[in-house]
C-alpha positions as CSV (number, residue, x, y, z in Angstrom):
1,G,0.0,0.0,0.0
2,I,3.0,2.4,0.0
3,N,3.6,2.7,-3.7
4,G,0.9,0.6,-5.3
5,I,-2.0,-1.8,-4.7
6,L,-1.3,-5.5,-4.8
7,V,-3.9,-7.8,-6.2
8,P,-4.0,-11.6,-6.3
9,P,-3.0,-13.2,-9.6
10,A,-5.8,-14.2,-12.0
11,S,-8.3,-12.0,-10.1
12,P,-9.8,-9.5,-12.6
13,G,-12.3,-8.3,-10.0
14,A,-9.5,-7.3,-7.6
15,L,-7.6,-5.6,-10.5
16,A,-10.7,-3.7,-11.5
17,D,-11.3,-2.6,-7.9
18,A,-7.6,-1.4,-7.6
19,L,-7.9,0.6,-10.9
20,A,-11.2,2.1,-9.8
21,A,-9.5,3.2,-6.6
22,Y,-6.9,5.1,-8.7
23,V,-9.6,6.6,-10.9
24,S,-11.6,7.9,-8.0
25,D,-8.9,9.0,-5.6
26,A,-6.5,11.6,-6.9
27,D,-4.6,11.8,-3.6
28,L,-3.9,8.0,-3.8
29,R,-2.6,8.3,-7.3
30,I,-0.3,11.2,-6.3
31,R,1.0,9.4,-3.2
32,H,1.7,6.1,-4.9
33,G,3.2,7.9,-7.9
34,R,5.6,9.9,-5.7
35,A,6.5,6.9,-3.5
36,S,7.2,4.8,-6.6
37,R,9.4,7.5,-8.2
38,D,11.3,7.9,-4.9
39,R,11.9,4.2,-4.8
40,V,13.1,4.0,-8.3
41,L,15.5,6.9,-7.8
42,A,16.8,5.4,-4.5
43,K,17.2,1.8,-5.8
44,F,17.8,2.0,-9.5
45,S,19.6,5.3,-10.2
46,L,23.1,5.5,-11.7
47,D,24.5,6.4,-8.2
48,A,22.7,3.4,-6.6
49,M,24.0,1.1,-9.3
50,V,27.6,2.4,-8.9
51,Q,27.4,2.0,-5.1
52,G,26.1,-1.6,-5.6
53,Y,29.0,-2.5,-7.8
54,L,31.6,-0.9,-5.5
55,A,30.1,-2.9,-2.6
56,L,30.3,-6.1,-4.7
57,Y,33.9,-5.4,-5.6
58,D,34.8,-4.7,-2.0
59,R,33.2,-8.0,-0.8
60,T,35.0,-9.9,-3.6
61,L,38.4,-8.4,-2.8
62,A,37.8,-9.0,1.0
63,S,37.0,-12.6,0.4
64,R,40.3,-13.2,-1.4
65,D,42.4,-12.5,1.7
């Protein structure tokens, strides 16, 4: 519920209800949109990717000792 609405697989009624919630609630759309954007920037930005590779290299080098 922080950046989206989860629905069970193969449940068209639940999906329709989730979509209807977005259609009828502008605040929900805005909140989920902003939270999703923040998550993408934090987890998948170029800086996050570089930090992830650096951490991997550090762990790899540390394990060689």
